[in-house]
N, C-alpha and C positions, 0 to 999 in steps of 0.2 A: 497533567495535561491540560492545555488550554483550548477549548472548542473553538474553532474558527471555520469560516465558510471555505470550501476548496478553492474558489476563484481567488480569494483574498491570499490564501497561502501560495498560489501560483503567481500572482502578482508580485508578492514580497520576494518569491526566489528569483523572479525575472528582474526586479528592480535591483537587488543586491548584486545579482551576477552581472548586469550591465555596469553597476556602478564599479565594482572590482574589476571587470575587464577594462574600462575606459581610463580609469584614474590609476590602476595599478599595475595590472599585467601588460598592457600596452606601454607604458612609458618604461617598464623594465625591458621589454622586447626592443623597444626603439633605441635604446642607449646600450643595448649589448650589441658587441660586434658580429658581424654575420655577412652573408652573401645577398641579402635583399637591400641593395643600394646602401650598402655599408652598414645596415643594421640586421639584427636577427629577425625582427618583424617590423615593416614600414607601414604604420597606420595611413600614412598620406597616400602611399601608393595602393594599399587596398582600398582606399575610399575611391581614387581615381579609377581604378578597374571596375568597381562597383557602378560608377556612375555612367561609364563609357560602354558597358557590355550588357546587352538585353539578355544573354544567356546565363550571367551571373545573377542578374536581377531575378529572373525566372527561377533559379535554383535557390536564391534567398528567401523568396516568397515560400516555394513549397517546403523548404527546410523550416521556416520560422513556423507554419500552421502544423506541420508534422510534429515538432518539439512541442507546441502549445497544446495540441491533442493528447499527446502522450503523457506529458505532465498532468493534465486534467483528469485523464482516466486514472492515472497512477495515484493521485490524491483522493479521487472518488473511491477507489478500493479500500485505501487506508480509511476513509470516512465511513463508508458503509459496511465494512468488514472488519478488518484489523491489519496492523503493520507486518503480521506475519504472512498474510496472504499477499501483500504489497512485495514483500522479499522473494516469496516464492514464484509470482508472476514475472517480477522485474529479471529473475534469472533466465525466463525464455527469451529474453532479448538478444544476448549474443547467440543463442542457438538459432533464432529467425534469421538473424543477420547472415550466420555462417551458411544455412541452409539456402538463402536467397542468393549468396554469392556463387555457391555450387550451381544453381539452376542457370543464373546468368552466365556463367563460365562455359557449361556444357551444352545449353540449350538457346542462349540468346546470343551472346557475342563472346568469344573467348579472349578479346582484348580486354574485358572487364571481368570482375567477378574473381573468384579464387578456385584453383585447381586441387583435385584431391590427392594428397600427399602421403608419404610412409608416417608423418607426424600428425595426420588426421586422426589417426586412431587414438594417439595421445590426447587430442583434443576431445574426442568422445569421452574418454576416461576421465579427464578433468571435468568436464560438465556433468558427468554422472555423479561426481564427488561433490560438486557444487549444489546439485539439486538435492542430493541425500542429506547433505549438512543443514542446507536451509530447512528441509522438510522435518528435522528431528531437533533444530535449534531450539524452538520455544516450547518442546514437550515439557510438561504433560498438558499444556492448555489448548484450545480448540486451533485447527489449522495445521496441526503436526501429526506425523504419524504415530500410532500407537506402539509403545514400546513395552512389550510385556514379556522379555526374556527371548523373543525369536531369534533366530540365527543371524537374520540380516540386522538384528537390533544389537548385535554383539554383546549378548546376555544382560542388556541393560533391562531391568524390570521396575516399571514405576505404576504398579498396579495399586499400591496403597495411595499414591497420589491421585491416581483416575478416581478411585472410590471417594476420597474426600472431596474431591472437585464436585463428583456426582451429588454427595449428601448436601454441599453448599448449595447447589442448583436447586435440589427439591426443597430444601429449607426456604429459599428465596421464593420458589413457586408458592408454597405453602403460604408465606407471608403475604406475597400478592393476592392470593385468593381471599385471604383473611381479611386483607385490607378492603377488597372491592365487597365483600359480604358487609363489612362495617359501614362502608359509604351507603350501600342500599339500604341497610337498616337505619341510617340516620335519616334518608330520604323519607322511609315509609312512616316512620314514627315522628318525624320531625323533632328529633331531639338527639342528644349525643352523651357520650359517657360524662364528657364535661359539663354539659348544659344541665343534665340531670343528675348530680351527684347522690341525691338522695334516694334515688331509684336503684335498686339492685340490679346487677348484670342479669340474674336469673327473671327479674320482672320484666326487663326490657326483653329479653329473648322469648318470653311468652307473648308478650305485645307483638313481636315480629311474627311468631308462628300464627297468631289470631289474624294478623294482617294477610297474611298469606291465604289463609282460608277464606277470608272475605273477598 
């Protein structure tokens, strides 16, 4: 993994998306036959509508900043937490969009949004599987559900892996504490194990204890 600022990642994603869209996807869509002035997608017609329509310009600005902040917070989640949390939270996007469509259809304007159908139960079931799969995908690492043979874990038991990770974390904490003590000892005695090779560790420890009492 290469550490990089979140804004740099968003900028690179936007740059390559724009580059591929303009120089790859648009030419393909323009030369493919279709019902948009003889093309599958006519970029010149798109540009003409954007320039001459205030509504399209307003929608474009709203969409631009919405996607910008969405990608910004998504990268920040990965940067500050982990990619597992990014994947878990990313799965709430279709759920949020679907619920918003239902609210728009039933409470705002039935011309927009989406109505509840018999297949909506299948959507709920599919989203539940999606969330569950994401929650256990990175087990036994942090951010995943604990799988210790429960019924909802389908008898998957990763207790040994959890114990190994816990021991590694405890060893890392112990090493960090020892390093902090060693640095503190170096400051108090103005020496180090490397700078004073002729002085034993026992002698240096006694000096540190004496410095604490003083």
